[in-house]
N, C-alpha and C positions, 0 to 999 in steps of 0.2 A: 404640553411638552411631548416630544417624541421619546421613545424608549432610550435612544442614545443620549438625548439631552438630560434625561433623568439620571442615567448612569453616570454621565460626566459630572453632574452636580455633586453626587455623593462621593465619587472617586476623588474629586478635587478637594472636597471639604474634609473627608475622613481618612484619606490615604490608605495605609495598610490595615486600618481598623474596619475596613469594609471588604466583604468577599461574597462571591456567588457560591451558594450551596447547590451543587449540580448533581442531579440524579441521572445525568447523561441522556435524558430524553430530548425530544426535538426542541422544546422550549429552552432548555438549558444549553443546548449546542448553539442556538441563536444568540443567547445572552453571552456565552463564552466568546463567540466571534465579535460581538459588539464591544464587549469590555476590553478585549485584548487589542482591538484596533484603536481604542481610545487610550489605553495604557498597557503596553506589553508586559508590565510587571504586576498587573492586577491579580488579586488572589482568587483562585478557583479551587474549591475542595469538593470531595465526594466521600461517600461512606461505603466501604466494602463490607457488606453484611455477611459475606461468606457463602451466600446462596444466589449469587448473580448469574446471569446467562453468560456463556463463553463469548457471545457477540458483544456483551457489555464490556468485558475485560479487553477485548480487541479494540473497542472504541476508545478506551482510556489511552492505550498506546498510540492510536492514530491521532488523537487530539493532541497529545504531547508532541508528537513529531511534526504535525501540521503547524503548530504555533510556537514550537521551540520552547516549551515550558515543562515543568514537572508539577503536575497537578497534586495538590495535597490529598492524601488518602488516609482516612481514619477507620480504625477497626474496632469491633466489639471487644470487650474484656473476656478473654478465653474462659476464665473460671465460671463466669455467670452463664455462658452458653453451655458449658459442660454440665452444670447443675440443672439447667432447664431441661436438657435432653435426657439426662439420667432420670429425672423425676417424671417427665411427661412423654418422652419419645421424640424421635427425630422430626416427625411431621404432626405434632400435636395441635398446630394452629388450625387444622381442619376440624377439630372437635368442638370448638366453641369460640365465640367472639373474644372472651376473656383470655383464653390461651393464645389466640392469635395476636391480641394487643400486647400481651406480655412478651411474646417473641419479638414484635416490632420495637417494644421498649428497649429490650436488651441489645438488639442488633442495629437499631437505627437511632433511637432517641438519646440514649446515653452517649454514644459516640458523637452525636450532634452537639450535645451539651458541652463536650470538651472543645469542639471546634468553635462554638459560639462564644466560649469564655475569652477568646482572643479578639472579639469584635465589638464594634458599636453599631454597625449596620449590616443587616442580613439581606442580600439580594436573592430573590426567588423567581421561579418561572411559573408561578400560579396564573391561571387564566379563568375568567368567569365561565367560559364555555365548557370547561372540563367536567364539571359534575354539579349535582344539586347541593353538595356541601361547600361549594366555592362561589356561589352566586353573589354573596354579600361582601366579598373581599374588596379592599380598597387599594389604590396605587401605593399609598404610604400608610402604614399602620404604626401608631406611636406606642412607646413603652407603657406598660402598666405601672401603677404606683407601688413600688416595693419598699417604700420608706418604713413601713411598719413591720416588715418581715425580718425575721432573725437570720435568714439565709437566702441565697439566690439559687434555690434548688432547681428552678426553671430558668435557665439563662435567657431563653427567648423573651421572658417578661420584661427585661431591661433594655432590649434592643429596638432600634428602628428597623422595621421590616418593609422592604421595597419590592413591589411587584410590577416591573416596567411593562410586561407584556399582557397586562390584565385584560385588554380589549382585543388582543390578537385572536384571529380565528386559525383553525388548522390550515386553511388555505394560505393565510398570511405567512405562517411558519414555513411551509414548503416553498413559497415564492422567495423568501429570504434565503433559505438554505441553498436553493438552486442558483440564485443570482450571485451568491457569495462563495459557492463551492465549499461550504462548511461540511465537515465530516458528520455523519449521523449513523445511528444504529441500523444495521441491515435488517433487523427484525421488523422495522417499520414497514418494509416492503412485503412482509409476510403476514399482515393482518394484526400487528401489534401497535396500536396508536399510543398506548401507555405501557411502559416497561418498568417492572420492579424486580423483586426476587423471582427466580425461576419457578418455585413451587406455587407461587401465589399470583402468577400472571399467565393468561392464555390469550390466544388470538381472538378477535371479535368478528362477528359476521357483518356483512354490509347492512347499514341502517341501525346497528346497535350503538348505544351510548359509547363515547370514546373511552370511558373508564369501566365499561362492562366486563372487561377481562381482568380487572384487579379484584382479588378476593371475591370471585364470581359466586361463591356459595353463600355470601352474606347479603343482607338488605342494603340498598343504595345508601341509606343514611349512616351506615356503619363504615363506609369505605374510605376511611382515613387511617393512617398508621399512628397518628398522634403528633407528627412533625408540625402540622399546620392547624391544630385545634386551637382556637382563640380562647 
């Protein structure tokens, strides 16, 4: 099935219980365009960690204007961020993998859990080409068995996760973006193939891995925030 056929199947079957979790990267802008052309009322949400690039905030506005939507935006709980910064400092994530992952947990994972609590299907822009941590992902990933669990602390465990662009290359993405005049982050034209929080993302050199600019001070096998750890 094409990405559009996959998206249409889940939108038709699950209605407003399916949404795209958009990081506003190139993949998610392609999926946003595909989804809204299939159903103009399809749900798109993003997480504002409080440390995004100005260009990313601008893209949220341009995406809303282009498609006539109001993207759902989820924020971290301010008390947990205040506590983390008071205890560790504003940029403690550079000090250790553990502190970085805790920052990601507070700023990304917990807001994501709130968003996922409203869903049965989670559409993502993951691609096998992106990194060594994503080579084994599948088009559709089914829920874990939570029947013996006393709570759903991890909302992702009960959802169907769909990765329609799993086999897309970066060239495929750009071809779609240009053909459909979809809005994208201007940082992509400045050497940023993957864009996350400002302190944790840098431009990459020609020939470097496309996620080399994410948490560049860590080993490749650690370069996930926890959103997509299976």
